C-alpha positions, 0 to 999 in steps of 0.5 A: 500500499501507498501511503499518501496520507495520513487517513493512508496509515489511518486505515492501513492501521486500522484494518491491520488491526481489524484483520489482527482481531484484536480492539484498539484498548489490547492493540494499543496495551501489547503497543505500550501507546494510549487507546485514545492515543492510537483512536486519533492515528487510525483517524486521520490525525496529524500531529502523532509523535513519529517513534511511537508510529513506528511501535505500532506499527512493529507491533501489527508486525508491519513496516515503514519502505521509503521510494522514490515517487519517481518510479525509475529512481531506486529505492532509498536504502534506510539502512545504508543509510543511518548505518552511514550516520552512526558510522 
């Protein structure tokens, strides 16, 4: 799925949670976030802490991948960028 807006992310999170049969309360507990915060994410609110989004996606078994919009260009290798940054 291509995520181009907070609403796209909201739909992906909500759909994955539903497919796993988790309530918002159950997912929030597993991810270490509050249920009201999760509710805002699933509603597509734009002010969400990125580290919590990553934690939530990890709990759902999802990953975030960045690609260059131009389909002719190579994908961004975030692992390599982070490794270079840490050096």
